[in-house]
C-alpha positions as CSV (number, residue, x, y, z in Angstrom):
1,X,-1.2,-40.3,41.8
2,X,0.6,-42.2,44.6
3,X,-2.7,-43.7,45.6
4,X,-3.3,-45.1,42.1
5,X,0.3,-46.5,42.0
6,X,-0.3,-48.2,45.4
7,X,-3.6,-49.7,44.3
8,X,-2.0,-50.9,41.0
9,X,0.9,-52.5,43.0
10,X,-1.7,-54.3,45.2
11,X,-3.5,-55.7,42.2
12,X,-0.3,-56.8,40.5
13,X,1.0,-58.4,43.7
14,X,-2.3,-60.3,44.2
15,X,-2.3,-61.5,40.6
16,X,1.4,-62.6,40.9
17,X,0.7,-64.5,44.1
18,X,-2.3,-66.2,42.5
19,X,-0.2,-67.2,39.4
20,X,2.6,-68.6,41.6
21,X,0.1,-70.7,43.6
22,X,-1.5,-72.1,40.5
23,X,1.9,-72.7,38.8
24,X,3.1,-74.4,42.0
25,X,0.1,-76.7,42.2
26,X,0.4,-77.6,38.5
27,X,4.1,-78.4,39.0
28,X,3.4,-80.6,42.0
29,X,0.7,-82.6,40.1
30,X,2.7,-82.9,36.9
31,X,4.7,-86.0,37.8
32,X,1.6,-87.8,39.0
33,X,-0.4,-86.9,35.9
34,X,2.5,-87.9,33.6
35,X,2.8,-91.2,35.3
36,X,-0.9,-92.1,35.2
37,X,-1.2,-90.8,31.7
38,X,1.7,-92.9,30.3
39,X,0.1,-96.3,30.6
40,X,-2.9,-97.9,29.2
41,X,-4.7,-101.1,30.1
42,X,-5.9,-101.6,26.6
43,X,-3.9,-104.0,24.5
44,X,-2.1,-102.4,21.6
45,X,-2.8,-103.9,18.2
46,X,0.0,-104.3,15.7
47,X,-0.4,-102.7,12.3
48,X,-2.6,-104.7,10.0
49,X,-0.6,-107.2,8.0
50,X,-1.6,-108.7,4.7
51,X,-3.9,-111.6,5.3
52,X,-2.6,-115.0,4.2
53,X,-4.2,-116.2,0.9
54,X,-3.3,-119.9,0.9
55,X,-4.0,-122.6,3.5
56,X,-0.2,-123.1,3.9
57,X,0.3,-119.4,4.7
58,X,-2.6,-119.6,7.2
59,X,-1.0,-122.5,9.0
60,X,2.3,-120.6,9.3
61,X,0.6,-117.6,10.9
62,X,0.4,-119.0,14.4
63,X,4.1,-120.0,14.4
64,X,5.0,-116.4,13.4
65,X,2.7,-115.1,16.2
66,X,4.5,-117.3,18.7
67,X,7.9,-116.0,17.6
68,X,7.0,-112.4,18.1
69,X,4.8,-112.7,21.2
70,X,5.8,-110.4,24.0
71,X,7.0,-111.8,27.3
72,X,4.3,-112.1,30.0
73,X,4.1,-109.2,32.4
74,X,5.2,-111.4,35.3
75,X,8.5,-112.2,33.5
76,X,9.1,-108.5,32.8
77,X,8.5,-107.6,36.4
78,X,11.0,-110.1,37.6
79,X,13.8,-108.7,35.5
80,X,16.2,-106.5,37.3
81,X,15.3,-102.9,37.2
82,X,17.8,-100.1,37.9
83,X,17.5,-98.8,41.4
84,X,15.8,-95.4,41.8
85,X,18.3,-92.7,42.5
86,X,17.7,-90.4,45.4
87,X,18.3,-87.3,43.2
88,X,15.5,-88.3,40.9
89,X,13.2,-85.2,40.8
90,X,10.0,-87.2,41.6
91,X,11.8,-89.1,44.4
92,X,12.9,-85.8,45.9
93,X,9.5,-84.2,45.6
94,X,7.9,-87.2,47.4
95,X,10.6,-87.3,50.1
96,X,11.6,-90.9,49.0
97,X,14.4,-92.6,51.0
98,X,15.8,-96.2,50.4
99,X,15.8,-96.7,54.1
100,X,12.6,-95.6,55.8
101,X,14.5,-95.2,59.1
102,X,16.2,-92.2,57.6
103,X,13.0,-90.3,57.2
104,X,12.9,-87.1,59.2
105,X,9.9,-87.5,61.6
106,X,9.5,-83.8,62.0
107,X,9.4,-83.1,58.3
108,X,7.1,-86.1,57.6
109,X,5.0,-86.6,60.7
110,X,2.5,-88.8,58.8
111,X,5.2,-91.5,58.4
112,X,4.6,-94.5,60.7
113,X,7.2,-97.2,61.5
114,X,5.0,-99.8,59.8
115,X,4.7,-97.7,56.6
116,X,7.2,-99.2,54.1
117,X,7.3,-99.6,50.3
118,X,6.8,-103.3,50.7
119,X,3.3,-102.8,52.2
120,X,2.3,-99.9,49.9
121,X,-0.5,-100.2,47.4
122,X,1.8,-98.7,44.7
123,X,4.6,-101.3,45.2
124,X,4.4,-104.4,43.0
125,X,7.6,-106.2,44.1
126,X,7.5,-109.8,45.3
127,X,7.4,-110.6,49.0
128,X,10.9,-111.1,50.3
129,X,12.6,-109.1,47.5
130,X,14.8,-106.3,48.6
131,X,14.0,-104.1,45.6
132,X,10.8,-104.0,43.4
133,X,8.8,-101.9,41.0
134,X,6.7,-99.0,42.1
135,X,4.0,-97.4,39.9
136,X,5.2,-93.9,40.7
137,X,8.7,-94.7,39.2
138,X,8.2,-96.6,36.0
139,X,11.3,-98.5,34.9
140,X,13.0,-98.1,38.3
141,X,13.1,-100.3,41.5
142,X,12.5,-98.9,45.0
143,X,13.8,-100.5,48.2
144,X,11.2,-102.6,49.9
145,X,12.3,-101.0,53.2
146,X,11.9,-97.5,51.7
147,X,9.2,-94.9,52.1
148,X,7.8,-91.8,50.4
149,X,4.9,-89.4,51.0
150,X,2.7,-91.2,48.4
151,X,2.5,-94.3,50.7
152,X,-1.0,-95.8,50.6
153,X,-2.2,-98.9,52.5
154,X,-2.8,-102.0,50.4
155,X,-6.4,-103.1,50.1
156,X,-7.6,-106.1,52.0
157,X,-8.5,-107.9,48.7
């Protein structure tokens, strides 16, 4: 009987460890999947409106379209975003720091002195700006002199 209990405990223990590994992997990927799944490059079309019937109404349509046209993306990017807080769960998971010099070299040996948010492929701030948008943190600004484990070199294009 003890032999069966021991065997059962081994099986349950292995299954528990496998479940925890899978759950941990899923939890680590969840922020990245959520971020990449939130946006779409396809333009959104407004609900169909009643088409104008008279020539006067047709002439008025372009004016209404101009009144409701969204701002260009460049203008939106230039607006001030709130700074990313260090206690943000994604920031913590990625080891983000506003000042890359504060990164623990033993904890993050992949970090090189030249690796900064300002030269990361995910950073879309303007050159010379202290803070700018990062595709990992929608609606938040990261410090150009910061760093996280998702740092990737910009393409040569």
